[in-house]
Each structure stands twice: as C-alpha cells, then as structure tokens.
All heavy atoms as TSV, in Angstrom:
chain	resi	resn	atom	element	x	y	z
A	1	VAL	N	N	6.832	-7.879	34.074
A	1	VAL	CA	C	6.214	-7.998	32.820
A	1	VAL	C	C	6.350	-9.477	32.391
A	1	VAL	O	O	7.430	-10.060	32.493
A	1	VAL	CB	C	6.931	-7.188	31.761
A	1	VAL	CG1	C	6.492	-7.341	30.292
A	1	VAL	CG2	C	6.870	-5.670	32.084
A	2	PRO	N	N	5.322	-10.260	31.964
A	2	PRO	CA	C	3.958	-9.772	31.822
A	2	PRO	C	C	3.029	-10.145	32.966
A	2	PRO	O	O	1.850	-10.072	32.916
A	2	PRO	CB	C	3.500	-10.596	30.581
A	2	PRO	CG	C	4.253	-11.852	30.709
A	2	PRO	CD	C	5.513	-11.471	31.281
A	3	ARG	N	N	3.683	-10.691	34.177
A	3	ARG	CA	C	2.820	-11.098	35.206
A	3	ARG	C	C	2.044	-10.028	35.898
A	3	ARG	O	O	0.854	-10.175	36.192
A	3	ARG	CB	C	3.682	-11.816	36.216
A	3	ARG	CG	C	2.995	-12.513	37.309
A	3	ARG	CD	C	3.793	-13.275	38.251
A	3	ARG	NE	N	4.502	-12.340	39.171
A	3	ARG	CZ	C	5.483	-12.574	39.812
A	3	ARG	NH1	N	6.007	-13.808	39.831
A	3	ARG	NH2	N	6.004	-11.627	40.566
A	4	ASP	N	N	2.640	-8.894	36.196
A	4	ASP	CA	C	1.982	-7.744	36.752
A	4	ASP	C	C	1.291	-6.814	35.853
A	4	ASP	O	O	0.290	-6.148	36.192
A	4	ASP	CB	C	2.963	-6.909	37.690
A	4	ASP	CG	C	3.547	-7.803	38.738
A	4	ASP	OD1	O	2.756	-8.606	39.428
A	4	ASP	OD2	O	4.780	-7.579	39.132
A	5	PHE	N	N	1.863	-6.622	34.726
A	5	PHE	CA	C	1.198	-5.784	33.551
A	5	PHE	C	C	1.849	-6.226	32.318
A	5	PHE	O	O	2.863	-6.768	32.232
A	5	PHE	CB	C	1.346	-4.285	33.856
A	5	PHE	CG	C	2.773	-3.917	33.948
A	5	PHE	CD1	C	3.513	-3.405	32.784
A	5	PHE	CD2	C	3.516	-3.905	35.170
A	5	PHE	CE1	C	4.837	-3.013	32.906
A	5	PHE	CE2	C	4.846	-3.514	35.238
A	5	PHE	CZ	C	5.483	-3.092	34.162
A	6	SER	N	N	1.127	-5.878	31.162
A	6	SER	CA	C	1.507	-6.138	29.843
A	6	SER	C	C	2.010	-4.832	29.262
A	6	SER	O	O	1.528	-3.783	29.481
A	6	SER	CB	C	0.430	-6.826	28.950
A	6	SER	OG	O	0.140	-8.069	29.630
A	7	VAL	N	N	2.935	-5.046	28.236
A	7	VAL	CA	C	3.462	-3.898	27.573
A	7	VAL	C	C	3.457	-4.179	26.004
A	7	VAL	O	O	3.807	-5.408	25.595
A	7	VAL	CB	C	4.951	-3.655	27.895
A	7	VAL	CG1	C	5.553	-2.501	27.010
A	7	VAL	CG2	C	5.115	-3.303	29.408
A	8	THR	N	N	2.868	-3.272	25.259
A	8	THR	CA	C	2.889	-3.460	23.773
A	8	THR	C	C	3.415	-2.291	23.083
A	8	THR	O	O	3.542	-1.177	23.691
A	8	THR	CB	C	1.376	-3.737	23.353
A	8	THR	OG1	O	0.605	-2.586	23.541
A	8	THR	CG2	C	0.849	-4.955	23.885
A	9	GLY	N	N	3.665	-2.377	21.806
A	9	GLY	CA	C	4.262	-1.198	21.073
A	9	GLY	C	C	3.713	-1.229	19.773
A	9	GLY	O	O	3.072	-2.172	19.172
A	10	VAL	N	N	4.048	-0.155	18.991
A	10	VAL	CA	C	3.818	-0.151	17.554
A	10	VAL	C	C	5.204	0.268	16.972
A	10	VAL	O	O	5.570	1.461	16.870
A	10	VAL	CB	C	2.845	1.020	17.244
A	10	VAL	CG1	C	2.570	1.146	15.710
A	10	VAL	CG2	C	1.516	0.903	17.897
A	11	VAL	N	N	5.874	-0.804	16.569
A	11	VAL	CA	C	7.236	-0.698	16.221
A	11	VAL	C	C	7.621	-1.679	15.091
A	11	VAL	O	O	6.910	-2.539	14.811
A	11	VAL	CB	C	8.218	-0.906	17.490
A	11	VAL	CG1	C	8.044	0.013	18.525
A	11	VAL	CG2	C	7.980	-2.374	17.994
A	12	ALA	N	N	8.815	-1.362	14.547
A	12	ALA	CA	C	9.424	-2.407	13.589
A	12	ALA	C	C	9.573	-3.728	14.428
A	12	ALA	O	O	10.276	-3.653	15.465
A	12	ALA	CB	C	10.725	-1.878	12.983
A	13	SER	N	N	9.166	-4.827	13.858
A	13	SER	CA	C	9.319	-6.067	14.727
A	13	SER	C	C	10.704	-6.442	14.897
A	13	SER	O	O	10.943	-7.234	15.820
A	13	SER	CB	C	8.501	-7.116	13.945
A	13	SER	OG	O	8.879	-7.202	12.606
A	14	ARG	N	N	11.663	-6.067	14.084
A	14	ARG	CA	C	13.098	-6.600	14.360
A	14	ARG	C	C	13.505	-5.913	15.683
A	14	ARG	O	O	14.153	-6.563	16.442
A	14	ARG	CB	C	13.977	-6.117	13.232
A	14	ARG	CG	C	13.977	-7.236	12.054
A	14	ARG	CD	C	14.895	-6.834	11.055
A	14	ARG	NE	N	13.945	-6.292	9.963
A	14	ARG	CZ	C	14.205	-5.270	9.151
A	14	ARG	NH1	N	15.312	-4.599	9.238
A	14	ARG	NH2	N	13.339	-4.920	8.268
A	15	TRP	N	N	13.147	-4.691	15.907
A	15	TRP	CA	C	13.531	-4.010	17.264
A	15	TRP	C	C	12.836	-4.698	18.328
A	15	TRP	O	O	13.497	-4.850	19.433
A	15	TRP	CB	C	13.320	-2.620	17.136
A	15	TRP	CG	C	13.599	-1.799	18.418
A	15	TRP	CD1	C	14.825	-1.325	18.730
A	15	TRP	CD2	C	12.720	-1.638	19.504
A	15	TRP	NE1	N	14.793	-0.731	20.063
A	15	TRP	CE2	C	13.413	-0.985	20.386
A	15	TRP	CE3	C	11.480	-1.857	19.797
A	15	TRP	CZ2	C	12.936	-0.595	21.672
A	15	TRP	CZ3	C	10.878	-1.527	20.983
A	15	TRP	CH2	C	11.648	-0.885	21.928
A	16	ALA	N	N	11.543	-5.006	18.179
A	16	ALA	CA	C	10.808	-5.604	19.328
A	16	ALA	C	C	11.395	-6.964	19.756
A	16	ALA	O	O	11.231	-7.311	20.871
A	16	ALA	CB	C	9.364	-5.795	18.864
A	17	GLU	N	N	12.170	-7.567	18.887
A	17	GLU	CA	C	12.677	-8.986	19.175
A	17	GLU	C	C	13.883	-8.824	19.977
A	17	GLU	O	O	14.372	-9.734	20.468
A	17	GLU	CB	C	12.882	-9.764	17.949
A	17	GLU	CG	C	11.543	-10.119	17.253
A	17	GLU	CD	C	11.727	-10.788	15.878
A	17	GLU	OE1	O	12.845	-10.799	15.379
A	17	GLU	OE2	O	10.697	-11.136	15.286
A	18	THR	N	N	14.568	-7.620	19.925
A	18	THR	CA	C	15.919	-7.395	20.596
A	18	THR	C	C	15.932	-7.113	22.068
A	18	THR	O	O	16.821	-7.272	22.708
A	18	THR	CB	C	16.732	-6.407	19.858
A	18	THR	OG1	O	16.081	-5.128	19.975
A	18	THR	CG2	C	16.893	-6.804	18.420
A	19	VAL	N	N	14.757	-6.675	22.599
A	19	VAL	CA	C	14.642	-6.362	23.964
A	19	VAL	C	C	14.211	-7.566	24.866
A	19	VAL	O	O	13.618	-8.474	24.185
A	19	VAL	CB	C	13.668	-5.124	24.143
A	19	VAL	CG1	C	14.115	-3.827	23.445
A	19	VAL	CG2	C	12.269	-5.476	23.710
A	20	THR	N	N	14.391	-7.391	26.175
A	20	THR	CA	C	14.010	-8.472	26.954
A	20	THR	C	C	13.026	-7.915	28.027
A	20	THR	O	O	13.337	-6.948	28.669
A	20	THR	CB	C	15.201	-9.013	27.682
A	20	THR	OG1	O	16.002	-9.557	26.712
A	20	THR	CG2	C	14.816	-10.236	28.645
A	21	PRO	N	N	11.770	-8.618	28.185
A	21	PRO	CA	C	11.250	-9.608	27.260
A	21	PRO	C	C	10.920	-8.990	25.971
A	21	PRO	O	O	10.729	-7.831	25.701
A	21	PRO	CB	C	9.978	-10.049	28.020
A	21	PRO	CG	C	9.532	-8.842	28.793
A	21	PRO	CD	C	10.764	-8.043	29.182
A	22	GLN	N	N	10.869	-9.920	24.971
A	22	GLN	CA	C	10.495	-9.466	23.652
A	22	GLN	C	C	9.123	-8.792	23.556
A	22	GLN	O	O	8.251	-9.251	24.205
A	22	GLN	CB	C	10.584	-10.652	22.590
A	22	GLN	CG	C	11.897	-11.203	22.386
A	22	GLN	CD	C	11.994	-12.345	21.335
A	22	GLN	OE1	O	10.943	-12.829	20.989
A	22	GLN	NE2	N	13.118	-12.566	20.824
A	23	LEU	N	N	9.059	-7.689	22.830
A	23	LEU	CA	C	7.956	-6.780	22.953
A	23	LEU	C	C	6.805	-7.282	21.950
A	23	LEU	O	O	7.061	-7.422	20.746
A	23	LEU	CB	C	8.311	-5.320	22.504
A	23	LEU	CG	C	7.204	-4.311	22.656
A	23	LEU	CD1	C	6.735	-4.123	24.095
A	23	LEU	CD2	C	7.907	-2.951	22.033
A	24	THR	N	N	5.584	-7.459	22.444
A	24	THR	CA	C	4.426	-7.588	21.687
A	24	THR	C	C	4.180	-6.333	20.882
A	24	THR	O	O	4.237	-5.291	21.385
A	24	THR	CB	C	3.157	-7.904	22.459
A	24	THR	OG1	O	3.418	-9.247	23.046
A	24	THR	CG2	C	1.935	-7.962	21.727
A	25	ALA	N	N	3.938	-6.426	19.605
A	25	ALA	CA	C	3.850	-5.155	18.840
A	25	ALA	C	C	2.820	-5.278	17.609
A	25	ALA	O	O	2.800	-6.391	17.038
A	25	ALA	CB	C	5.184	-4.775	18.274
A	26	ALA	N	N	2.304	-4.217	17.243
A	26	ALA	CA	C	1.530	-4.050	16.000
A	26	ALA	C	C	2.541	-3.710	14.956
A	26	ALA	O	O	3.353	-2.755	15.073
A	26	ALA	CB	C	0.580	-2.994	16.027
A	27	ASP	N	N	2.611	-4.540	13.900
A	27	ASP	CA	C	3.550	-4.256	12.806
A	27	ASP	C	C	2.926	-3.427	11.710
A	27	ASP	O	O	2.134	-3.902	10.830
A	27	ASP	CB	C	3.970	-5.651	12.168
A	27	ASP	CG	C	4.564	-6.530	13.201
A	27	ASP	OD1	O	5.416	-6.065	13.970
A	27	ASP	OD2	O	4.227	-7.714	13.196
A	28	VAL	N	N	3.114	-2.094	11.829
A	28	VAL	CA	C	2.609	-1.053	11.000
A	28	VAL	C	C	2.994	-1.290	9.524
A	28	VAL	O	O	4.124	-1.366	9.281
A	28	VAL	CB	C	2.901	0.328	11.449
A	28	VAL	CG1	C	2.330	1.342	10.495
A	28	VAL	CG2	C	2.405	0.581	12.849
A	29	PRO	N	N	2.032	-1.494	8.635
A	29	PRO	CA	C	2.363	-1.693	7.190
A	29	PRO	C	C	2.751	-0.307	6.647
A	29	PRO	O	O	1.883	0.374	5.961
A	29	PRO	CB	C	1.215	-2.244	6.586
A	29	PRO	CG	C	-0.067	-1.767	7.521
A	29	PRO	CD	C	0.623	-1.521	8.912
A	30	ALA	N	N	3.913	0.160	6.805
A	30	ALA	CA	C	4.412	1.535	6.441
A	30	ALA	C	C	4.159	1.758	4.871
A	30	ALA	O	O	3.789	2.804	4.508
A	30	ALA	CB	C	5.847	1.698	6.782
A	31	GLU	N	N	4.524	0.758	4.103
A	31	GLU	CA	C	4.366	0.955	2.566
A	31	GLU	C	C	2.929	1.207	2.254
A	31	GLU	O	O	2.586	2.227	1.416
A	31	GLU	CB	C	4.914	-0.193	1.824
A	31	GLU	CG	C	4.935	-0.032	0.383
A	31	GLU	CD	C	5.634	-1.129	-0.403
A	31	GLU	OE1	O	6.452	-1.862	0.094
A	31	GLU	OE2	O	5.085	-1.445	-1.471
A	32	GLU	N	N	1.961	0.397	2.840
A	32	GLU	CA	C	0.642	0.593	2.501
A	32	GLU	C	C	0.106	1.935	3.015
A	32	GLU	O	O	-0.735	2.586	2.351
A	32	GLU	CB	C	-0.225	-0.601	3.077
A	32	GLU	CG	C	-1.621	-0.455	2.731
A	32	GLU	CD	C	-2.503	-1.701	3.393
A	32	GLU	OE1	O	-1.890	-2.584	3.917
A	32	GLU	OE2	O	-3.704	-1.713	3.113
A	33	LEU	N	N	0.504	2.222	4.223
A	33	LEU	CA	C	0.102	3.490	4.885
A	33	LEU	C	C	0.526	4.676	4.071
A	33	LEU	O	O	-0.310	5.609	3.766
A	33	LEU	CB	C	0.739	3.568	6.238
A	33	LEU	CG	C	0.345	4.773	7.154
A	33	LEU	CD1	C	-1.172	4.693	7.429
A	33	LEU	CD2	C	1.185	4.791	8.432
A	34	GLY	N	N	1.765	4.695	3.488
A	34	GLY	CA	C	2.219	5.757	2.593
A	34	GLY	C	C	1.442	5.905	1.329
A	34	GLY	O	O	1.103	6.914	0.774
A	35	ARG	N	N	1.190	4.655	0.758
A	35	ARG	CA	C	0.452	4.601	-0.607
A	35	ARG	C	C	-0.960	5.170	-0.413
A	35	ARG	O	O	-1.342	6.034	-1.166
A	35	ARG	CB	C	0.406	3.218	-0.945
A	35	ARG	CG	C	-0.182	2.985	-2.430
A	35	ARG	CD	C	-0.128	1.566	-2.972
A	35	ARG	NE	N	0.070	0.470	-2.031
A	35	ARG	CZ	C	1.276	-0.109	-1.939
A	35	ARG	NH1	N	2.309	0.117	-2.599
A	35	ARG	NH2	N	1.320	-1.112	-0.955
A	36	ARG	N	N	-1.562	4.826	0.700
A	36	ARG	CA	C	-2.979	5.340	0.942
A	36	ARG	C	C	-2.978	6.833	1.128
A	36	ARG	O	O	-3.810	7.565	0.694
A	36	ARG	CB	C	-3.615	4.554	2.068
A	36	ARG	CG	C	-4.067	3.235	1.692
A	36	ARG	CD	C	-5.011	2.638	2.709
A	36	ARG	NE	N	-5.286	1.245	2.355
A	36	ARG	CZ	C	-6.254	0.579	2.771
A	36	ARG	NH1	N	-7.090	1.132	3.632
A	36	ARG	NH2	N	-6.457	-0.690	2.418
A	37	ALA	N	N	-1.984	7.293	1.892
A	37	ALA	CA	C	-1.865	8.766	2.265
A	37	ALA	C	C	-1.673	9.567	0.808
A	37	ALA	O	O	-2.278	10.554	0.661
A	37	ALA	CB	C	-0.723	9.053	3.172
A	38	VAL	N	N	-0.880	8.894	0.021
A	38	VAL	CA	C	-0.525	9.621	-1.296
A	38	VAL	C	C	-1.816	9.658	-2.065
A	38	VAL	O	O	-2.284	10.670	-2.692
A	38	VAL	CB	C	0.580	9.008	-2.089
A	38	VAL	CG1	C	0.662	9.618	-3.490
A	38	VAL	CG2	C	1.908	9.400	-1.335
A	39	ASP	N	N	-2.539	8.534	-2.089
A	39	ASP	CA	C	-3.770	8.454	-2.919
A	39	ASP	C	C	-4.879	9.426	-2.471
A	39	ASP	O	O	-5.435	10.064	-3.127
A	39	ASP	CB	C	-4.440	7.002	-2.822
A	39	ASP	CG	C	-3.627	6.038	-3.708
A	39	ASP	OD1	O	-2.735	6.355	-4.388
A	39	ASP	OD2	O	-3.819	4.784	-3.353
A	40	LEU	N	N	-4.947	9.616	-1.068
A	40	LEU	CA	C	-5.912	10.445	-0.545
A	40	LEU	C	C	-5.507	11.900	-0.801
A	40	LEU	O	O	-6.337	12.801	-1.094
A	40	LEU	CB	C	-6.019	10.333	0.973
A	40	LEU	CG	C	-6.727	8.948	1.497
A	40	LEU	CD1	C	-6.605	8.882	2.935
A	40	LEU	CD2	C	-8.187	9.126	1.040
A	41	LEU	N	N	-4.277	12.220	-0.835
A	41	LEU	CA	C	-3.684	13.580	-1.191
A	41	LEU	C	C	-4.060	13.927	-2.584
A	41	LEU	O	O	-4.525	15.067	-2.800
A	41	LEU	CB	C	-2.282	13.696	-0.790
A	41	LEU	CG	C	-1.663	14.945	-1.186
A	41	LEU	CD1	C	-2.255	16.242	-0.470
A	41	LEU	CD2	C	-0.079	14.990	-0.995
A	42	VAL	N	N	-3.749	12.950	-3.402
A	42	VAL	CA	C	-4.064	13.133	-4.897
A	42	VAL	C	C	-5.526	13.380	-5.104
A	42	VAL	O	O	-5.980	14.366	-5.853
A	42	VAL	CB	C	-3.576	12.030	-5.805
A	42	VAL	CG1	C	-4.087	12.193	-7.251
A	42	VAL	CG2	C	-2.037	11.999	-5.761
A	43	GLU	N	N	-6.418	12.604	-4.462
A	43	GLU	CA	C	-7.891	12.904	-4.582
A	43	GLU	C	C	-8.368	14.174	-4.062
A	43	GLU	O	O	-9.118	14.924	-4.694
A	43	GLU	CB	C	-8.589	11.812	-3.727
A	43	GLU	CG	C	-8.594	10.428	-4.296
A	43	GLU	CD	C	-9.314	9.395	-3.449
A	43	GLU	OE1	O	-10.119	9.791	-2.552
A	43	GLU	OE2	O	-9.046	8.205	-3.687
A	44	ARG	N	N	-7.713	14.712	-2.889
A	44	ARG	CA	C	-8.019	15.939	-2.385
A	44	ARG	C	C	-7.651	17.075	-3.255
A	44	ARG	O	O	-8.342	18.043	-3.427
A	44	ARG	CB	C	-7.336	16.027	-0.938
A	44	ARG	CG	C	-7.543	17.505	-0.253
A	44	ARG	CD	C	-8.949	17.750	-0.002
A	44	ARG	NE	N	-9.499	16.738	0.810
A	44	ARG	CZ	C	-10.855	16.669	1.062
A	44	ARG	NH1	N	-11.731	17.479	0.498
A	44	ARG	NH2	N	-11.307	15.686	1.827
A	45	LEU	N	N	-6.481	16.930	-3.904
A	45	LEU	CA	C	-5.997	17.971	-4.913
A	45	LEU	C	C	-6.914	18.020	-6.133
A	45	LEU	O	O	-7.085	19.089	-6.651
A	45	LEU	CB	C	-4.543	17.728	-5.317
A	45	LEU	CG	C	-3.570	17.894	-4.118
A	45	LEU	CD1	C	-2.147	17.427	-4.600
A	45	LEU	CD2	C	-3.472	19.336	-3.710
A	46	ASP	N	N	-7.375	16.846	-6.556
A	46	ASP	CA	C	-8.296	16.766	-7.789
A	46	ASP	C	C	-9.635	17.205	-7.418
A	46	ASP	O	O	-10.359	17.851	-8.265
A	46	ASP	CB	C	-8.289	15.375	-8.298
A	46	ASP	CG	C	-7.078	14.949	-9.059
A	46	ASP	OD1	O	-6.242	15.803	-9.371
A	46	ASP	OD2	O	-6.879	13.733	-9.206
A	47	GLN	N	N	-10.198	17.034	-6.299
A	47	GLN	CA	C	-11.448	17.331	-5.845
A	47	GLN	C	C	-11.574	17.879	-4.491
A	47	GLN	O	O	-11.852	17.325	-3.411
A	47	GLN	CB	C	-12.336	16.071	-5.859
A	47	GLN	CG	C	-12.402	15.261	-7.206
A	47	GLN	CD	C	-13.110	13.931	-7.002
A	47	GLN	OE1	O	-13.799	13.749	-6.017
A	47	GLN	NE2	N	-12.867	13.149	-7.940
A	48	PRO	N	N	-11.124	19.196	-4.362
A	48	PRO	CA	C	-10.940	19.891	-2.986
A	48	PRO	C	C	-12.255	19.978	-2.203
A	48	PRO	O	O	-12.284	19.943	-0.944
A	48	PRO	CB	C	-10.465	21.268	-3.300
A	48	PRO	CG	C	-10.154	21.247	-4.752
A	48	PRO	CD	C	-10.713	20.111	-5.395
A	49	GLY	N	N	-13.481	19.890	-2.851
A	49	GLY	CA	C	-14.669	20.030	-2.162
A	49	GLY	C	C	-15.321	18.668	-1.808
A	49	GLY	O	O	-16.371	18.649	-1.196
A	50	ALA	N	N	-14.730	17.622	-2.145
A	50	ALA	CA	C	-15.308	16.254	-1.866
A	50	ALA	C	C	-15.174	15.982	-0.417
A	50	ALA	O	O	-14.442	16.536	0.379
A	50	ALA	CB	C	-14.479	15.248	-2.665
A	51	PRO	N	N	-16.162	15.151	0.080
A	51	PRO	CA	C	-16.087	14.837	1.496
A	51	PRO	C	C	-14.865	14.181	1.884
A	51	PRO	O	O	-14.291	13.305	1.112
A	51	PRO	CB	C	-17.486	14.003	1.656
A	51	PRO	CG	C	-17.971	13.791	0.322
A	51	PRO	CD	C	-17.263	14.570	-0.593
A	52	ALA	N	N	-14.505	14.246	3.112
A	52	ALA	CA	C	-13.297	13.536	3.664
A	52	ALA	C	C	-13.569	12.091	3.613
A	52	ALA	O	O	-14.747	11.571	3.797
A	52	ALA	CB	C	-12.971	14.004	5.019
A	53	ARG	N	N	-12.600	11.249	3.343
A	53	ARG	CA	C	-12.599	9.800	3.364
A	53	ARG	C	C	-11.720	9.232	4.476
A	53	ARG	O	O	-10.547	9.876	4.699
A	53	ARG	CB	C	-12.279	9.179	2.029
A	53	ARG	CG	C	-13.353	9.538	0.931
A	53	ARG	CD	C	-13.047	8.840	-0.383
A	53	ARG	NE	N	-11.707	8.177	-0.565
A	53	ARG	CZ	C	-11.549	7.000	-1.063
A	53	ARG	NH1	N	-12.549	6.352	-1.588
A	53	ARG	NH2	N	-10.339	6.552	-1.185
A	54	HIS	N	N	-12.047	8.259	5.100
A	54	HIS	CA	C	-11.221	7.565	6.092
A	54	HIS	C	C	-10.918	6.222	5.624
A	54	HIS	O	O	-11.727	5.496	5.117
A	54	HIS	CB	C	-11.967	7.612	7.436
A	54	HIS	CG	C	-12.345	8.939	7.887
A	54	HIS	ND1	N	-11.444	9.796	8.544
A	54	HIS	CD2	C	-13.396	9.692	7.757
A	54	HIS	CE1	C	-12.030	10.948	8.737
A	54	HIS	NE2	N	-13.227	10.934	8.274
A	55	HIS	N	N	-9.683	5.780	6.046
A	55	HIS	CA	C	-9.319	4.341	5.831
A	55	HIS	C	C	-8.880	3.835	7.256
A	55	HIS	O	O	-8.339	4.460	8.034
A	55	HIS	CB	C	-8.113	4.229	4.896
A	55	HIS	CG	C	-8.449	4.617	3.435
A	55	HIS	ND1	N	-8.806	3.623	2.585
A	55	HIS	CD2	C	-8.497	5.791	2.880
A	55	HIS	CE1	C	-9.122	4.314	1.366
A	55	HIS	NE2	N	-8.922	5.602	1.577
A	56	LEU	N	N	-9.278	2.574	7.475
A	56	LEU	CA	C	-8.894	1.856	8.694
A	56	LEU	C	C	-7.938	0.703	8.310
A	56	LEU	O	O	-8.206	-0.135	7.511
A	56	LEU	CB	C	-10.008	1.293	9.397
A	56	LEU	CG	C	-9.768	0.504	10.667
A	56	LEU	CD1	C	-9.072	1.444	11.759
A	56	LEU	CD2	C	-10.958	-0.049	11.250
A	57	LEU	N	N	-6.709	0.825	8.798
A	57	LEU	CA	C	-5.695	-0.306	8.478
A	57	LEU	C	C	-5.703	-1.142	9.882
A	57	LEU	O	O	-5.599	-0.517	10.862
A	57	LEU	CB	C	-4.385	0.278	8.255
A	57	LEU	CG	C	-4.164	1.084	7.014
A	57	LEU	CD1	C	-2.747	1.570	6.756
A	57	LEU	CD2	C	-4.605	0.358	5.752
A	58	THR	N	N	-5.722	-2.406	9.666
A	58	THR	CA	C	-5.537	-3.303	10.860
A	58	THR	C	C	-4.353	-4.017	10.727
A	58	THR	O	O	-4.171	-5.013	9.939
A	58	THR	CB	C	-6.798	-4.244	10.859
A	58	THR	OG1	O	-8.065	-3.380	10.791
A	58	THR	CG2	C	-6.781	-5.074	12.087
A	59	PRO	N	N	-3.330	-3.603	11.440
A	59	PRO	CA	C	-2.028	-4.151	11.300
A	59	PRO	C	C	-1.953	-5.488	12.059
A	59	PRO	O	O	-2.750	-5.801	12.962
A	59	PRO	CB	C	-1.095	-3.233	11.979
A	59	PRO	CG	C	-1.915	-2.519	12.944
A	59	PRO	CD	C	-3.306	-2.409	12.352
A	60	PRO	N	N	-1.075	-6.470	11.557
A	60	PRO	CA	C	-0.951	-7.718	12.311
A	60	PRO	C	C	-0.270	-7.533	13.622
A	60	PRO	O	O	0.445	-6.551	13.728
A	60	PRO	CB	C	0.035	-8.509	11.357
A	60	PRO	CG	C	0.676	-7.592	10.459
A	60	PRO	CD	C	-0.236	-6.356	10.321
A	61	ILE	N	N	-0.650	-8.303	14.576
A	61	ILE	CA	C	0.031	-8.219	15.912
A	61	ILE	C	C	1.067	-9.325	16.032
A	61	ILE	O	O	0.505	-10.613	15.822
A	61	ILE	CB	C	-1.113	-8.272	16.970
A	61	ILE	CG1	C	-2.113	-7.104	16.733
A	61	ILE	CG2	C	-0.450	-8.147	18.352
A	61	ILE	CD1	C	-1.655	-5.712	16.952
A	62	SER	N	N	2.184	-9.033	16.449
A	62	SER	CA	C	3.090	-10.081	16.781
A	62	SER	C	C	3.175	-10.281	18.324
A	62	SER	O	O	3.563	-9.435	19.074
A	62	SER	CB	C	4.490	-9.741	16.369
A	62	SER	OG	O	4.531	-9.657	14.924
A	63	LEU	N	N	2.540	-11.411	18.762
A	63	LEU	CA	C	2.382	-11.609	20.134
A	63	LEU	C	C	3.850	-12.186	20.696
A	63	LEU	O	O	4.308	-13.218	20.123
A	63	LEU	CB	C	1.326	-12.611	20.530
A	63	LEU	CG	C	-0.116	-12.062	20.280
A	63	LEU	CD1	C	-1.117	-13.200	20.552
A	63	LEU	CD2	C	-0.390	-10.898	21.073
A	64	ARG	N	N	4.357	-11.553	21.805
A	64	ARG	CA	C	5.706	-11.913	22.205
A	64	ARG	C	C	5.599	-12.046	23.717
A	64	ARG	O	O	4.460	-11.962	24.295
A	64	ARG	CB	C	6.711	-11.044	21.781
A	64	ARG	CG	C	6.884	-11.082	20.197
A	64	ARG	CD	C	8.157	-10.279	19.818
A	64	ARG	NE	N	8.303	-10.326	18.351
A	64	ARG	CZ	C	7.809	-9.399	17.616
A	64	ARG	NH1	N	7.116	-8.284	18.099
A	64	ARG	NH2	N	7.976	-9.382	16.224
A	65	ALA	N	N	6.623	-12.099	24.515
A	65	ALA	CA	C	6.655	-12.345	25.930
A	65	ALA	C	C	6.295	-11.181	26.740
A	65	ALA	O	O	6.139	-11.376	27.843
A	65	ALA	CB	C	8.166	-12.742	26.214
A	66	SER	N	N	6.049	-9.949	26.319
A	66	SER	CA	C	5.691	-8.814	27.062
A	66	SER	C	C	4.245	-8.727	27.446
A	66	SER	O	O	3.837	-7.792	28.088
A	66	SER	CB	C	6.197	-7.516	26.485
A	66	SER	OG	O	5.363	-7.259	25.283
A	67	THR	N	N	3.435	-9.700	27.004
A	67	THR	CA	C	2.048	-9.667	27.265
A	67	THR	C	C	1.699	-11.040	27.917
A	67	THR	O	O	2.202	-11.996	27.637
A	67	THR	CB	C	1.141	-9.414	26.157
A	67	THR	OG1	O	1.375	-10.299	25.141
A	67	THR	CG2	C	1.362	-8.006	25.492
A	68	GLY	N	N	0.644	-10.943	28.780
A	68	GLY	CA	C	0.128	-12.093	29.464
A	68	GLY	C	C	-1.333	-12.059	29.702
A	68	GLY	O	O	-1.937	-11.036	29.254
A	69	PRO	N	N	-1.920	-12.968	30.513
A	69	PRO	CA	C	-3.229	-12.936	30.846
A	69	PRO	C	C	-3.580	-11.793	31.645
A	69	PRO	O	O	-2.730	-11.296	32.495
A	69	PRO	CB	C	-3.494	-14.265	31.619
A	69	PRO	CG	C	-2.279	-15.048	31.356
A	69	PRO	CD	C	-1.196	-14.177	31.010
A	70	ALA	N	N	-4.801	-11.263	31.606
A	70	ALA	CA	C	-5.215	-10.109	32.355
A	70	ALA	C	C	-5.302	-10.491	33.800
A	70	ALA	O	O	-5.434	-11.578	34.183
A	70	ALA	CB	C	-6.683	-9.758	31.954
A	71	SER	N	N	-4.980	-9.475	34.705
A	71	SER	CA	C	-4.937	-9.781	36.178
A	71	SER	C	C	-6.271	-10.350	36.600
A	71	SER	O	O	-7.292	-9.876	36.128
A	71	SER	CB	C	-4.704	-8.352	36.818
A	71	SER	OG	O	-4.678	-8.551	38.213
A	72	GLY	N	N	-6.126	-11.322	37.408
A	72	GLY	CA	C	-7.315	-11.981	38.025
A	72	GLY	C	C	-7.926	-13.000	37.096
A	72	GLY	O	O	-8.849	-13.763	37.452
A	73	SER	N	N	-7.348	-13.212	35.904
A	73	SER	CA	C	-7.852	-14.239	35.014
A	73	SER	C	C	-7.266	-15.600	35.444
A	73	SER	O	O	-6.433	-15.744	36.123
A	73	SER	CB	C	-7.411	-14.016	33.519
A	73	SER	OG	O	-6.050	-14.205	33.432
A	74	GLN	N	N	-8.086	-16.648	35.068
A	74	GLN	CA	C	-7.706	-17.996	35.430
A	74	GLN	C	C	-6.530	-18.520	34.617
A	74	GLN	O	O	-6.531	-18.268	33.410
A	74	GLN	CB	C	-8.929	-18.923	35.090
A	74	GLN	CG	C	-10.178	-18.617	35.875
A	74	GLN	CD	C	-10.038	-18.968	37.439
A	74	GLN	OE1	O	-9.257	-19.870	37.749
A	74	GLN	NE2	N	-10.514	-18.150	38.257
A	75	ARG	N	N	-5.623	-19.038	35.314
A	75	ARG	CA	C	-4.427	-19.588	34.619
A	75	ARG	C	C	-4.499	-21.151	34.730
A	75	ARG	O	O	-4.892	-21.634	35.689
A	75	ARG	CB	C	-3.075	-19.041	35.303
A	75	ARG	CG	C	-2.973	-17.568	35.151
A	75	ARG	CD	C	-1.654	-17.146	35.644
A	75	ARG	NE	N	-1.564	-15.662	35.522
A	75	ARG	CZ	C	-0.488	-14.956	35.640
A	75	ARG	NH1	N	0.593	-15.585	35.795
A	75	ARG	NH2	N	-0.453	-13.667	35.484
A	76	PRO	N	N	-4.085	-21.750	33.639
A	76	PRO	CA	C	-4.186	-23.239	33.577
A	76	PRO	C	C	-3.244	-23.782	34.631
A	76	PRO	O	O	-2.225	-23.200	35.082
A	76	PRO	CB	C	-3.789	-23.568	32.198
A	76	PRO	CG	C	-3.349	-22.363	31.408
A	76	PRO	CD	C	-3.656	-21.273	32.370
C-alpha cells in the first residue's frame, strides 16, 4: 500500500491518522447527515403521500498515505 493497491475508508479522521500507512478517508458529516434524516422523517410524517426526496452529501476526502497513482500510470 499504496504501490500495489490503494485503500480508502469512510471513518472518523482521527482514527484514520493512527494506522500505518495513514488511511485516506471520506470524512462523513455525521451532524449534517443526522439533521437531514430528521428533517426527512418529519416531512414524511407531515405528508405521508408526498413523493420521496433524496439528498446527496459530498463529504470531504482526506488524502493520506494509503492511496497512490493507479497501476500503470506515469510516475514523475
């Protein structure tokens, strides 16, 4: 890692920094995720027949040592 393959995770970033090599990870915004889930639940309870709504959260990615260039890519 990362020469032969890359490893990523969806974890709390403090944990990702403690392993070797440090893990590249998506930092899930748990508070925002929870808030949106509650909002959708309240909407569903108020309007049970309303069409389903979807939300897409794009979490920040913390690039660390567990990822590298794709196999066969040009290296400087």
